[in-house]
C-alpha positions, -999 to +999 in steps of 0.1 A: +147+126-170+137+141-203+102+141-216+094+148-253+060+157-267+049+171-300+025+201-303+004+219-329+019+253-328+046+268-350+036+246-379+041+274-404+077+264-411+070+227-414+077+211-448+049+186-456+042+163-485+009+146-491+005+115-513-031+110-524-045+080-543-068+088-572-086+055-569-118+060-548-113+098-553-148+104-540-133+094-506-097+105-510-107+140-522-127+145-490-098+132-469-075+157-486-100+185-480-102+177-443-064+174-440-058+207-458-084+224-436-066+212-405-032+222-417-044+256-428-061+263-395-028+255-377-007+279-397+005+259-427+002+277-460-021+256-481-024+279-510-015+269-546+017+289-543+028+274-510+065+265-506+057+244-475+033+219-489+034+196-519+008+171-531+016+141-552-012+121-568-008+084-575-031+060-593-041+039-563-031+030-527-007+003-538+015+030-554+016+052-522+047+037-506+070+042-536+061+079-539+062+084-501+097+068-502+109+092-528+095+123-511+107+112-476+142+105-490+145+139-507+155+157-475+129+184-483+101+172-460+098+168-422+066+147-426+047+129-453+010+122-451-005+093-471-042+093-481-060+065-497-091+043-495-092+005-500-127-009-500-133-046-497-147-063-528-155-099-538-119-109-545-087-112-523-073-080-540-083-060-509-061-081-486-031-079-509-033-041-513-040-034-476-011-056-465+014-041-490+005-004-485+005-007-447+039-025-447+053-002-473+043+030-455+058+017-422+090+007-440+094+042-455+091+058-421+116+034-405+141+036-434+141+074-438+135+086-402+107+108-416+073+104-400+049+090-426+013+093-415-009+063-425-041+078-438-053+049-459-088+039-450-095+002-451-132-005-450-157-031-459-181-008-478-182+025-496-206+038-469-181+031-442-154+050-462-176+080-468-185+081-431-148+083-422-142+109-449-168+134-439-204+121-434-198+115-397-163+129-392-134+135-415-103+115-406-083+137-430-083+163-401-069+137-377-041+128-402-032+165-404-031+167-366-009+136-365+015+152-390+018+184-370+024+165-338+050+142-353+068+169-372+072+190-340+081+159-319+108+148-343+123+183-342+125+181-304+141+147-302+179+145-299+200+132-328 
């Protein structure tokens, strides 16, 4: 019996792309900061001259799947991280965006075989989003850890 498990070591050679939504950038900027802190502390070069990390900015969370698809399909990256924040308002717009971005990100991962980390916060209030982006804890760190684990796991799996 074979057992496969990802780890967080040896991340320095991992090619990572991050797709970040500009909308709600007060939140997404904090998520990105936490994610980069995690990656850097685990050996990924996060400097401006890094050849192992690229960041793509998109207008909002709805646009994340398209850019994630392009990056994952390029063959350059072993993992893609998506960062966004969709905050409920008074219209059904929230439900539409959340449904499409979540389905889109999942579809990218399945169609390309590249792990795409779903780092899009879906909250009822700005306060909840800020709590998840650094006031209480920064989920950006968790998304970085998920990327490291999935990148190493995929490298270990046969096929």
